[in-house]
Residue frames relative to the residue before (quaternion, step in Angstrom):
aa qw qx qy qz dx dy dz
M 1.0000 0.0000 0.0000 0.0000 0.00 0.00 0.00
S 0.3990 -0.7189 0.5216 0.2278 3.59 -0.86 0.97
L 0.6522 -0.4884 0.3863 0.4322 3.55 -1.26 0.18
A 0.6206 0.5372 -0.3425 0.4572 3.60 1.03 -0.75
E 0.6614 0.4899 -0.3013 0.4815 3.59 0.96 -0.84
T 0.6230 0.5316 -0.3316 0.4684 3.58 1.05 -0.76
Q 0.6603 0.4991 -0.3098 0.4679 3.57 0.91 -0.89
A 0.6563 0.5049 -0.3113 0.4664 3.60 0.96 -0.83
R 0.6395 0.5293 -0.3259 0.4525 3.60 0.98 -0.81
V 0.6595 0.4857 -0.3058 0.4853 3.58 0.92 -0.89
D 0.6515 0.5235 -0.3196 0.4464 3.60 0.93 -0.86
R 0.6260 0.5246 -0.3381 0.4675 3.60 0.99 -0.79
W 0.6705 0.4971 -0.3039 0.4593 3.59 0.90 -0.90
I 0.6772 0.4952 -0.2930 0.4586 3.59 0.83 -0.99
S 0.6371 0.5704 -0.3315 0.3984 3.61 1.02 -0.79
H 0.5702 0.5992 -0.3801 0.4140 3.61 1.23 -0.22
F 0.7408 0.4220 -0.2002 0.4827 3.59 1.19 -0.43
E 0.5622 -0.6319 0.4321 0.3129 3.55 -0.96 0.95
E 0.6543 0.5511 -0.3227 0.4050 3.59 0.94 -0.84
G 0.2236 -0.8023 0.5204 0.1882 3.59 1.09 -0.66
Y 0.7747 -0.3040 0.2490 0.4955 3.54 -1.15 -0.65
F 0.5089 -0.6242 0.4991 0.3198 3.55 -1.15 0.65
Q 0.6094 -0.5421 0.4399 0.3759 3.54 -1.28 0.41
P 0.6944 -0.5167 0.3034 0.3985 3.62 -1.15 0.56
L 0.6964 0.4653 -0.3004 0.4564 3.61 0.82 -0.85
T 0.6093 0.5285 -0.3465 0.4790 3.58 1.10 -0.63
N 0.6531 0.5030 -0.3102 0.4734 3.58 0.96 -0.85
L 0.6393 0.5173 -0.3299 0.4636 3.59 0.99 -0.76
A 0.6355 0.5106 -0.3238 0.4802 3.58 1.02 -0.77
R 0.6385 0.5167 -0.3200 0.4722 3.59 1.00 -0.83
L 0.6475 0.5184 -0.3178 0.4594 3.58 0.95 -0.89
T 0.6486 0.5178 -0.3120 0.4625 3.57 0.94 -0.89
E 0.6372 0.5277 -0.3144 0.4656 3.56 1.00 -0.84
E 0.6867 0.4794 -0.2874 0.4648 3.59 0.88 -0.93
V 0.6271 0.5113 -0.3408 0.4787 3.62 1.00 -0.73
G 0.6247 0.5384 -0.3317 0.4580 3.58 1.05 -0.73
E 0.6437 0.5111 -0.3213 0.4704 3.58 1.02 -0.77
L 0.6304 0.5076 -0.3282 0.4871 3.59 1.04 -0.74
A 0.6503 0.5216 -0.3157 0.4532 3.58 0.91 -0.92
R 0.6348 0.5303 -0.3272 0.4570 3.58 0.98 -0.82
E 0.6764 0.4875 -0.2964 0.4658 3.59 0.90 -0.92
V 0.6420 0.5081 -0.3247 0.4736 3.61 0.95 -0.84
N 0.6482 0.5160 -0.3178 0.4612 3.58 0.94 -0.84
H 0.6580 0.5040 -0.3130 0.4637 3.59 0.98 -0.78
R 0.7128 0.4577 -0.2620 0.4624 3.57 0.97 -0.79
F 0.8390 0.2158 -0.0489 0.4971 3.54 0.84 -1.01
G 0.6653 0.5034 -0.2958 0.4653 3.58 1.23 -0.32
Q 0.7009 -0.4793 0.3445 0.4005 3.50 -1.32 -0.21
K 0.6414 0.5231 -0.3303 0.4537 3.58 1.18 -0.42
T 0.1772 -0.8013 0.5656 0.0816 3.56 -0.41 1.20
K 0.5704 -0.5827 0.4570 0.3553 3.53 -1.29 0.41
K 0.5620 -0.5434 0.4890 0.3870 3.50 -1.33 0.32
R 0.6549 -0.5509 0.3458 0.3847 3.58 -1.11 0.61
D 0.7530 0.3891 -0.2139 0.4857 3.59 0.94 -0.81
E 0.5144 0.6480 -0.4146 0.3789 3.60 1.27 0.04
P 0.4229 -0.7268 0.4744 0.2606 3.62 -0.73 1.00
E 0.5907 -0.5531 0.4571 0.3691 3.55 -1.27 0.49
G 0.3638 -0.7337 0.5350 0.2075 3.55 -0.95 0.88
D 0.3863 -0.7012 0.5558 0.2239 3.54 -1.34 0.17
L 0.3421 -0.7713 0.5024 0.1888 3.59 -0.26 1.28
G 0.6441 0.5392 -0.3188 0.4391 3.57 0.95 -0.86
M 0.6717 0.4803 -0.3000 0.4776 3.59 0.93 -0.84
E 0.6259 0.5224 -0.3475 0.4632 3.59 1.00 -0.72
M 0.6552 0.4924 -0.3087 0.4827 3.60 0.99 -0.79
A 0.6467 0.5164 -0.3172 0.4632 3.58 1.02 -0.79
D 0.5996 0.5461 -0.3601 0.4610 3.60 1.07 -0.67
I 0.6424 0.5129 -0.3104 0.4773 3.58 1.01 -0.86
L 0.6529 0.5193 -0.3100 0.4560 3.57 0.92 -0.92
F 0.6324 0.5396 -0.3303 0.4470 3.59 0.96 -0.85
V 0.6807 0.4724 -0.2984 0.4738 3.58 0.84 -0.94
L 0.6344 0.5233 -0.3349 0.4600 3.62 0.98 -0.76
V 0.6428 0.5079 -0.3183 0.4770 3.58 1.00 -0.80
C 0.6305 0.5187 -0.3353 0.4702 3.59 0.98 -0.79
M 0.6526 0.5103 -0.3153 0.4628 3.58 0.93 -0.86
A 0.6633 0.5004 -0.3003 0.4684 3.58 0.92 -0.91
N 0.6576 0.5126 -0.3155 0.4529 3.58 0.88 -0.89
R 0.6569 0.5222 -0.3154 0.4430 3.56 0.89 -0.92
E 0.7529 0.3892 -0.1961 0.4931 3.56 1.01 -0.85
G 0.4860 -0.6943 0.4188 0.3259 3.60 1.28 0.06
I 0.4040 0.7148 -0.4670 0.3283 3.58 1.13 0.67
D 0.3178 -0.7122 0.5998 0.1788 3.56 -0.95 0.97
L 0.3122 -0.7961 0.4899 0.1695 3.57 -0.21 1.28
Q 0.6152 0.5438 -0.3643 0.4394 3.61 1.02 -0.67
A 0.6657 0.4894 -0.3024 0.4753 3.58 0.91 -0.89
A 0.6548 0.5054 -0.3122 0.4673 3.58 0.97 -0.84
F 0.6564 0.5065 -0.3111 0.4646 3.58 0.98 -0.86
D 0.6387 0.5248 -0.3240 0.4600 3.58 0.98 -0.83
R 0.6448 0.5086 -0.3178 0.4739 3.60 1.00 -0.80
M 0.6470 0.5201 -0.3131 0.4613 3.57 1.00 -0.84
M 0.6602 0.4984 -0.3120 0.4672 3.61 0.94 -0.85
A 0.6195 0.5315 -0.3433 0.4647 3.60 0.99 -0.77
K 0.6367 0.5355 -0.3195 0.4536 3.56 1.02 -0.81
V 0.7255 0.4213 -0.2673 0.4740 3.61 0.74 -0.98
E 0.6227 0.5387 -0.3515 0.4455 3.60 1.04 -0.66
A 0.6859 0.4522 -0.2843 0.4942 3.59 1.04 -0.67
R 0.7353 0.4623 -0.2299 0.4391 3.55 0.92 -0.90
D 0.8278 0.3334 -0.1152 0.4363 3.57 0.83 -1.00
T 0.3695 0.7584 -0.4813 0.2379 3.62 1.22 0.07
S 0.7570 0.3622 -0.2009 0.5054 3.59 0.92 -0.86
R 0.5079 0.6862 -0.3953 0.3389 3.55 1.27 -0.12
W 0.7726 0.3148 -0.1393 0.5335 3.57 1.06 -0.80
T 0.5293 -0.6216 0.4801 0.3207 3.55 -1.27 0.44
L 0.3620 -0.7345 0.5330 0.2130 3.57 -0.67 1.12
K 0.5215 -0.6104 0.4902 0.3394 3.55 -1.11 0.64
P 0.6172 -0.5710 0.3812 0.3844 3.59 -1.05 0.71
G 0.8235 0.2299 -0.1959 0.4802 3.57 -0.97 0.91
L 0.6584 0.4889 -0.3239 0.4717 3.61 1.21 0.00
R 0.3384 -0.7030 0.5906 0.2062 3.51 -1.23 0.63
A 0.6661 -0.4655 0.3747 0.4463 3.54 -1.27 0.22
P 0.5777 -0.6055 0.4121 0.3603 3.60 -1.01 0.75
E 0.5928 -0.5579 0.4433 0.3753 3.56 -1.21 0.58
G 0.7358 0.3671 -0.2939 0.4874 3.51 -1.08 0.72
S 0.5940 0.5812 -0.3619 0.4224 3.56 1.27 -0.17
């Protein structure tokens, strides 16, 4: 599914409800909350803070998907085409960072760089 299709799918779902999209600051608070949940799970898996014995294993993929959902809601509310924005961002890093990192032996810089 493309980013455009993802945005349309979220918009169709949100359009069923009178409340519609949350206001920008509410969405930002939601995004911060979801990033915190991802950070907590990463810390439990890879950091020094272990989970309590009775605490269930978290799902990194779902935590990332929660973040993506809120970002899509924010983009939809503001009329932002995420695919176009992502393409612009990739063009920026491909132009800026090609020489910044050590290429793997036998590989050339990625296309578009």
